[in-house]
Residue frames relative to the residue before (quaternion, step in Angstrom):
aa qw qx qy qz dx dy dz
X 1.0000 0.0000 0.0000 0.0000 0.00 0.00 0.00
X 0.1207 -0.7677 0.6278 0.0451 3.53 -1.00 0.93
X 0.0510 -0.7825 0.6202 0.0203 3.56 -0.84 1.00
X 0.1867 -0.7640 0.6119 0.0840 3.54 -1.17 0.68
X 0.3829 -0.7378 0.5051 0.2322 3.58 -0.62 1.10
X 0.6734 -0.5021 0.3598 0.4061 3.55 -1.26 0.41
X 0.6642 0.5003 -0.3211 0.4532 3.61 0.90 -0.85
X 0.6460 0.4990 -0.3221 0.4796 3.62 1.03 -0.71
X 0.6318 0.5296 -0.3349 0.4562 3.60 0.96 -0.83
X 0.6474 0.5260 -0.3181 0.4505 3.59 0.95 -0.86
X 0.6778 0.4896 -0.2922 0.4643 3.59 0.92 -0.89
X 0.6551 0.5031 -0.3117 0.4696 3.58 0.99 -0.82
X 0.6358 0.5105 -0.3300 0.4756 3.61 0.97 -0.80
X 0.6465 0.5143 -0.3198 0.4639 3.60 0.96 -0.83
X 0.6259 0.5421 -0.3373 0.4479 3.60 1.01 -0.77
X 0.7483 0.4139 -0.2169 0.4708 3.59 0.87 -0.95
X 0.4224 0.7156 -0.4751 0.2895 3.62 1.20 -0.14
X 0.8324 0.1303 -0.1385 0.5205 3.56 -0.69 1.15
X 0.6740 0.4460 -0.2848 0.5155 3.59 1.31 0.07
X 0.5909 -0.5264 0.4624 0.3999 3.52 -1.33 0.27
X 0.3670 -0.7262 0.5369 0.2230 3.58 -0.87 0.96
X 0.0644 -0.7936 0.6050 -0.0072 3.56 -0.77 1.10
X 0.5965 -0.5645 0.4196 0.3867 3.59 -1.18 0.46
X 0.2913 -0.7302 0.5950 0.1669 3.54 -1.21 0.66
X 0.2250 -0.7801 0.5736 0.1089 3.55 -0.72 1.12
X 0.1946 -0.7178 0.6573 0.1220 3.52 -1.13 0.83
X 0.0763 0.8170 -0.5596 0.1166 3.57 -0.66 1.11
X 0.5048 -0.6224 0.5031 0.3236 3.54 -1.31 0.28
X 0.1318 -0.7989 0.5864 0.0225 3.55 -0.57 1.22
X 0.1972 -0.7781 0.5872 0.1046 3.58 -0.81 1.00
X 0.1235 0.7941 -0.5819 0.1247 3.54 -0.63 1.14
X 0.7553 -0.3836 0.2736 0.4556 3.55 -1.31 -0.06
X 0.6741 0.4843 -0.2950 0.4733 3.58 1.12 -0.56
X 0.6153 -0.5162 0.3486 0.4831 3.56 1.30 0.06
X 0.6556 -0.5129 0.3587 0.4224 3.58 -1.22 0.23
X 0.0807 0.7770 -0.6214 0.0593 3.54 -1.12 0.73
X 0.5291 -0.6021 0.4809 0.3551 3.55 -1.19 0.45
X 0.0372 -0.7859 0.6170 -0.0167 3.54 -1.07 0.84
X 0.3030 -0.7395 0.5712 0.1874 3.58 -1.32 0.20
X 0.0843 0.7657 -0.6354 0.0534 3.54 -1.23 0.64
X 0.5221 -0.5875 0.4983 0.3660 3.57 -1.22 0.40
X 0.1213 0.7997 -0.5722 0.1352 3.58 -0.88 0.91
X 0.4725 -0.6277 0.5312 0.3172 3.54 -1.37 0.09
X 0.5990 -0.5664 0.4303 0.3676 3.55 -1.25 0.46
X 0.1115 -0.7496 0.6448 0.0994 3.53 -1.25 0.55
X 0.7153 -0.5039 0.2976 0.3818 3.55 -1.28 0.33
X 0.7137 0.4507 -0.2553 0.4715 3.60 1.13 -0.54
X 0.4953 0.7079 -0.3980 0.3085 3.58 1.27 0.07
X 0.2687 -0.6461 0.6831 0.2089 3.44 -1.38 0.54
X 0.1534 -0.8083 0.5665 0.0458 3.58 -0.76 1.05
X 0.0329 -0.7784 0.6266 -0.0182 3.56 -0.85 1.05
X 0.1696 -0.7918 0.5810 0.0816 3.56 -0.75 1.05
X 0.0082 -0.7717 0.6350 -0.0343 3.54 -0.91 1.02
X 0.8448 -0.1431 0.0441 0.5137 3.56 -0.62 1.22
X 0.7729 -0.3984 0.1862 0.4574 3.57 0.84 1.03
X 0.6406 0.4671 -0.3286 0.5133 3.60 1.27 0.01
X 0.2699 -0.7590 0.5713 0.1573 3.58 -0.90 0.95
X 0.1563 -0.7548 0.6341 0.0615 3.53 -0.99 0.99
X 0.1606 -0.8059 0.5686 0.0390 3.55 -0.71 1.15
X 0.1072 0.7667 -0.6303 0.0585 3.54 -1.13 0.68
X 0.5495 -0.5921 0.4650 0.3624 3.56 -0.98 0.81
X 0.5392 -0.6730 0.4021 0.3078 3.57 -0.78 1.04
X 0.6616 0.4998 -0.3141 0.4624 3.60 0.95 -0.82
X 0.6501 0.5045 -0.3171 0.4715 3.57 0.96 -0.84
X 0.6460 0.5165 -0.3271 0.4572 3.60 0.94 -0.82
X 0.6218 0.5423 -0.3439 0.4483 3.60 0.99 -0.78
X 0.6930 0.4606 -0.2690 0.4849 3.60 1.03 -0.79
X 0.7589 0.4362 -0.1996 0.4404 3.57 1.00 -0.86
X 0.5558 0.6664 -0.3982 0.2973 3.59 1.08 -0.60
X 0.5505 -0.2034 -0.8095 -0.0188 1.45 -2.07 1.36
X 0.2607 -0.7372 0.6047 0.1512 3.57 -1.20 0.65
X 0.0668 -0.7905 0.6087 0.0156 3.56 -0.94 0.93
X 0.1966 -0.7419 0.6312 0.1115 3.54 -1.01 0.92
X 0.0018 0.7945 -0.6052 0.0500 3.56 -0.73 1.11
X 0.1812 -0.7653 0.6055 0.1219 3.56 -1.28 0.30
X 0.0020 0.7456 -0.6663 -0.0043 3.52 -1.11 0.83
X 0.7449 -0.3995 0.2808 0.4546 3.58 -1.24 0.00
X 0.6602 0.5010 -0.2970 0.4742 3.58 1.24 -0.41
X 0.6963 -0.4417 0.2776 0.4929 3.62 1.23 -0.07
X 0.7055 -0.4352 0.3465 0.4391 3.52 -1.34 -0.29
X 0.0952 -0.7650 0.6356 0.0415 3.52 -1.19 0.70
X 0.1630 -0.7889 0.5889 0.0660 3.56 -0.80 1.06
X 0.1227 -0.7888 0.6016 0.0289 3.55 -0.77 1.11
X 0.0899 0.7824 -0.6126 0.0677 3.55 -1.11 0.72
X 0.5858 -0.5711 0.4386 0.3719 3.53 -1.34 -0.02
X 0.4110 0.7136 -0.4765 0.3079 3.62 1.25 0.09
X 0.2931 -0.7112 0.6112 0.1864 3.53 -1.10 0.76
X 0.0293 -0.8391 0.5421 -0.0341 3.57 0.01 1.30
X 0.3888 -0.7111 0.5373 0.2336 3.55 -0.98 0.88
X 0.4745 -0.6494 0.5041 0.3146 3.55 -1.22 0.40
X 0.6201 -0.5568 0.4098 0.3708 3.55 -1.30 0.27
X 0.6609 -0.5081 0.3777 0.4029 3.52 -1.33 -0.02
X 0.5513 -0.6339 0.4322 0.3278 3.56 -1.18 0.41
X 0.6299 0.5589 -0.3506 0.4098 3.60 1.19 -0.22
X 0.4046 0.7123 -0.4883 0.3009 3.61 1.21 0.01
X 0.7935 0.2585 -0.2144 0.5075 3.54 -0.92 0.90
X 0.7063 0.3961 -0.2630 0.5245 3.57 1.27 -0.09
X 0.5347 -0.6540 0.3690 0.3876 3.55 1.28 0.49
X 0.2870 0.7570 -0.5249 0.2627 3.55 1.09 0.72
X 0.6392 -0.5976 0.3495 0.3349 3.55 -1.22 0.39
X 0.6199 0.5961 -0.3770 0.3439 3.64 0.97 -0.54
X 0.7616 0.3698 -0.2038 0.4915 3.60 1.08 -0.51
X 0.5611 0.6297 -0.3964 0.3627 3.59 1.16 0.07
């Protein structure tokens, strides 16, 4: 299940105002800060679970959604925040210090 808070819906609608509405993919992004859920515009694929909220389609790999659900998309003044039941590890402590884990 994917839910989108009112503040996130408002920001997403504002983004698409005057533009073609495209699906939003929720995916697991691996970076120096450790894995985290992220969003990007994308096309549907065969393994996707599709959830429509107020005319916007949210895509997520079905297996990832099964592990992460429930997923919530929220927005605050600092940007979007994705919450889930995933137990994500943090990144290494050498990031930004030219350590080997992030190079």
